[in-house]
N, C-alpha and C positions, 0 to 999 in steps of 0.2 A: 857382097851383093848390094849394089846401089839401088835405091828406089827411084822411080820416075817422079817428076813433078806432080803428076796427077795422083799417084799413090800417096805422096806426102800431103798434098792438099786434102785428100780424103781423110787422112789421119787427123789433120787440124779440124776438119768439120766434125768428125766423129767424137772428139773430146771437147767440142765447143770452144776451140781456140782460135777460130777464124771468125772474128766478130764484125758486125755491121752496125753503124750508128754514127755518132759524132765524137771523135776522140782527139785529145791533146796528146801528141806524140812527144817522146823524149827530146826530139830536135826542136820542140817549141811550135812545130807546124800542126795543123789540124787535118784530119782525114776521116773519110767515111768507112774505112776498113782498118782493123787492128789485128795483128798477129800476136796472140798471147802464148809465146813459145813455152813459158813455164808450165802451162797446162799440158803440153805435149811431153816436155822433158821430165815430167814427174814419173813417167813410165819408162823404166830402163830399156825395155825392148824397143820402143819407138826411138829413144835417144840413140841407142846403138845403131839402128838401121839408118836413121837420118844422118847422123854424123859420119857414117861410113861413106857417104857421098863426098865429103870433104877429104876424108882419109884416102880414099881411092885416088883422088886427083893428085894429092901431095905425097903419096907413098914412096915415090922414087926421088924426092927432093932430100937434100941433106938438111936435117932439122935437129937442133939440140933441145929446143925449148918451145913450148906453146904458151902464148900469153893472151889474155882476154881482159876486156874492161868489165869491172863489176857494174851491175850485178848480173844482168842478163847473160853476158858472155861466159861467165865462170863455168857453168855446167857444160856448155859447148866445148870450151877450151879443155876442160878436164877429160871429157869423153874422147875428144880427138887425140889428146896426149896419151890417154890410156891405150887406145887402139894402135897408136904409133910407137908405144912404149918409150915415151919421152917425158921430160919434166914439164910440169904445168904450174904456171904462176898467174897472178892477176894484178891489174892496176885498179886502184880505187880512188874515189874522190876525197880530196883533203881541201876543204873550201870549195872552190869552183874547178880546180884542176885535178886531172887524173895523175896519180903518182904511184911509185912502188913503195909499199910499206911492209910490215910484218917480217922484215929481214930479207925480202926478195931483192935480188939484184941480177943484173945481166953483165957479162964480161965482154970486153972488146973482142970482136970477131965471132961471138956466139951467133949461131944461125937460128932465127926465131920466126915461127909461124904465128900470125895474129888471127884470133878467132872471135866471132861475135854471133849473137843470135839473130838480130834483125838490123838491117842497114836501110836508112831512109836518106839521110844526107851524108852519112859516114863520119859525123863529127867525133864520136868516141873512138872509132878506129884510127882516124887521123891523129888524135891525141896519143894513142898507144904507139903508133908508128913513130911519132916524135920521141917518145920515151925510149924506144929501142934504139933509134939513131943517136940520140944524145948520150947513150951509154956506150956507144961505139960498137954495139952489136949490129947484126945484119938482118934486115927483113927479107925473108924468103918468099912470103906470100900472105894472102888474106883469105880466110874461109869464113863463110857465114851460112846460116840456115836459110834466111829469107833476105833477098835483095829487092826491096820495094821500089828501087829506082830502075829496075830492069837493065842493069849494067851501065846506067848513065854516070854513076859515081865510079870514078876510076882512081884507084889508090896508087897506081904507078908500079904495081908489082903483080905477079900472077895472082888471080883471084878466082875462087870457086864458090858458087852459091848453090845450095840444094834446090832452092826455088827462086826463080826470077820472075817478078811481076811488075808491071807498070801501074802502081797504085797511086791514085790522085791524092795529092796533099796540097794544102793552102797555107800561105802565110797567115799567122794569127790575126793580123790587122786587116786582112782582105779575104776572109773565109766565106765561101758560098753557103756553108752550113750555118754559120752564125747569122748570116743575113736572113736565113729562113726561120731564125728563132729557135733552132734545135739546141737543147741543152748539151753542153760538152762534158765528157767523161775523161778522167785521167787514170787509166788502168795500170800504167807502167810503174817502175820502181823509183825513178828519180823525181824529186820534187822540183817543180818548175814554177816560177813566179809569173 
C-alpha cells in the first residue's frame, strides 16, 4: 500500500523532519528547505510505508542486490531490500570517493537497484552507479524517498521517488540566503568544507 506524496509530507511535518531555514546541503549547495529523512526513518512503520512506494514500482524488475550510498541511503536500501527479499549492501566514503568496503562486492551481470534518501544534484547516486558499472554489474534503476529536483536529475535508468518537489537551492558562492545574512546550518551527515 503506497502512500501519496501528501501523506508522506504530512509524516515529515509530524516528526519535524521538513525543516525551513538556511541549510548547507551535502551537494555543497544552500537551500531554505531541508528534508531530515533520518527523523522519519527512525520509525519502522513510517520507513516500511514510505519505502513501499519504491518497492511497488520496482517489484516486477529482476533485481539481485540493492545498493545505497552511506550514510543516508543505508536505511532506505536496507528496507527496500528487505521488502524485495534481496541482498543489501552500501558504498561508503574512503577519502573523497565512494567505494565498496567491508568485503562487499558485485559480480559481472548482477542486477542492482540503487537507493538513496534525498536527491538534490544526484552526486552520490551517480558515484554509486559508476561503482556498479565498473564492477560489470547492471543498474536496474534508482529509487529515493525525496527528489528535490522534481525529476530534473535524470540518472539514465528507471527511477522512482516517493516525493518529488522542486525545492530551490543556490550555489554556495551565490546564495540569496547568505546575501540576507541568515546563518547557515549543516544538518546532514557528510562533512563539507
